[in-house]
N, C-alpha and C positions, 0 to 999 in steps of 0.2 A: 842426318845424312841420307837416309833411305826413305823414311816415312813422308817427309815434307815434299820431296820431288814427286813421289807417287801421288800425293794429294793434289799437287799441281796438275799432273797428267789427268787424274780422274775428274777434277773440277772442269778443266778445259774441255775434256771429252763430253762431260755431262751437259755443258752449256753449248756444245758445238760451236766454239769460238771461231771466228775467222782466222786465217793463217797467221796474220801479223800478231794478233792478240794472243793466239795460242803459243806462238814462239816466245813472245815476251813473258807469258806466264811460266813457261818451262824454264826460261833463263832465270827468272826471279826465284822460282822454287828450288832450283839446283844450286843456288849461290848462298850458302849460310855465312853467318858471322858478320852481319851488318853492324857498323859502329854505333848505330842508335840503340843496340841491345844494352850497352852499358848505361846509356841515358835512361832507358826504360826502367832499369834497375833502380836508378836514383828516383825517378818519378813515383814508383810504387813503394818506396822506402823498403827496398828488398836487400838482398845480399849483393852489394855493389862489387865487392872484391871478387866473389865467386862468379858473378855475371860477367865482369870484365875479363877474367881469366878464360871463361868458356867462350866468350865472343872472339877473343884472339885465337884460341885453339881452333875453333870452327873455321875462322877465316884462313888460317894457315893450311889446314887440311883441305878445305874447300877449294883453295887455289889449285890444288893438284887434281881433285876429283871432279871439278866443275865440267871440264871439256868432255871427258868420257860419259859423264852422267847425262849431259844435254844431248850429246850425239846419240846415246842409246835410247833416250826417251823419244826424241824426234824421229829416229828410225822406226821404233816400235809403233809410233803414232802414224807412220807413213806420211810424214810431211814432205819427205824427199829432200832434206837438207842435211849435209854433213858439216859439222863445226870443227874447224882446224884452228887451234889456238896455240900460242907460244906459252907453254906451261911455265917455263923458266921466267919469262917476263912477268907473269901473274904472281909468282912466288916473290920476285924482287919487289913488286909493287906492294904486296901485303907486308913484307918485312919492313919496308921503309915507312909506310903510313900507319901500321898498327903494332908490329912487334917491337920496333925501336922505342916508340913513345911508352908502350906498356912496360918495357924493361927499365926505362928511366924512372917511371913512376914507382916501380917496385924497389929500385935501389934507393930512391929518396925516402920512401916509407921505411925501409930497413935501416939505413945508415944515417939519415938526416930527418928524423921524424918531425922535429920542431919546424924545420924549413918547409917540409911537406904540408904541415898544418897551416903555416902562415900563408902558403900559396893557395890553399884550398878555396877560399872565397873568390879570388880572382879567376882561378881555373874553372870554377863552377859557372861564374858569370860569362866567361869566354865560351864555355860549352853551350850555354843557353843561346847566346848570340849567334854562334856559328850554326847551331841547329836550325834556327829560324832563317839564316841566310841560305842554307842548303835547300830548305823547303821552298823559299821564294825563288831561288835559282832554277829549281826543277820546274816550277810552275811557269816562270817567265820564259825559260828556254824552250819549253815544249807545250806552250799554252794552246796552240792551234790543234795539236794532236789530242790533248786532254779534252778540249771543248768538243772535238769531233766524236769523242767516245761517250759524251754525256748521254745518259739514257740507255747505253748499251750494256750487255752482260759482262763486258770486260771489267768494269768497275766493281760489279758485284762479285766476280770471280776473285779479284784481288782482295776484296774485303773478307770473303769466306776463307781464302787460303790463309790469311794472317790469323783469323780467329781460330781456325782449325789447327794451325801450327802452334798457337798459344796453348790450346788445350792439349795437344800431343806432347809438347815439351813439358808441361806441368805433370801430366799423367805418367810419363816415362822417366822423369827425374826421381831421385831419391833424396831422403833427408827431410828436414822440417818444411812446413808449408811455405815459409818465406823463401827458402832456397828453391823449392820446386816451382813456385810462380815466377821467380826470377829467371829460371831456365826456360820457362814458358815464354817470357818476354823476349829472351835472346833468340829462341827458335822462330818467333813470329816476325822478326826484323831481318830482312835479307840484305846481302852485300851487293850494292849496285855496280861496284868496280868491274868484276869479271863479266857481268851482263853487258855493260857498256862496251867493254873490250870485244866481246863476241859480236855485238852488233856492228862495230867498226870493222872488224877483220873478216867475219864470215858473211855479213849481210850488207856490206857497203853503206853503212849508216842510213838504212832505209827509214825515211821519216815516219812511216806508219808504225814500224816496230819501236822506234824511239818514243813516239807519242804513247803507244800502248804501254811501254815499260814505265814511263813516268806516271801514267794514270794508275797502273797496278800498284806501284810502290806507294803512291800517295793514298790510295784507297786502303792499302794494307796498314799504313800508319793511322788512318782514320778508325780502324778496328782496334789496333793495339793500344793506342794512347788512352782512350776511355777506360779500357780494362785496367791499365796500370793506375790511372787516376782513382778509379773506384777502389782498388786494393789499398792504395795509400790512405784514402779516407777511412776505410774500415779499420786500418791499423792504427790510425791516429786516435780513434775513439777509446780503445782500451788504455792507451798511453795517457790520455787526458784523465780518464777515470782513476788510474793509479796515482797520478799527480794530485788529484783532488783528495783522494783517500789519505795520502801522506800528509797533506796540509791539515786535514781534519784531525789526524792523530797528534800532530804537533800542537795544535790548538788545545 
């Protein structure tokens, strides 16, 4: 809630990003609780329940803190833009799209575990498909803006922000390594909903900011996904070794 927005401000200032890219980076950095956080927990074979709970919590709190955080950072950076957002509308959106599904999942897991387990393969498949659809939609919907930023520092800024957020989330979390890296993954993935709302309300859907937002979000995923995949591979090796050892003992 504090470290990642400051990282976004620092990286943007370090690279002297153009106004549109700087604003997009601040919007991304100030919007925690991206739904992909739970997906990254699955990819890295981490603490999925803890990661999903933290993702929903961050999205809920972030819907309230987003506007003042963005406004404060842009004012401090002397961008000359005030962000005026309907906080109640953001809270309703988060509740509908994240809190309600999460609550349903918890109830099923608590009171109808056999049903939850039977639905799990289908839900996982749907999650994978929708994940790819969202990525493709972001690329197709903003491809001109993304292409225009190829070779610019905006892509590098998004990549570094995600990697730094992953590290910060891991270092600041507590508990076993699996939980800490899961929290790192949740911290690295940002929530596009409030950022898109801000661009529509406060910036009149400026194409330059929309393109920069898509580019920064995608470059952030390009940093977070390989880290999660590497963690998953490292965790699968000890599991395989234990399985082989048990097989040998039985023989």
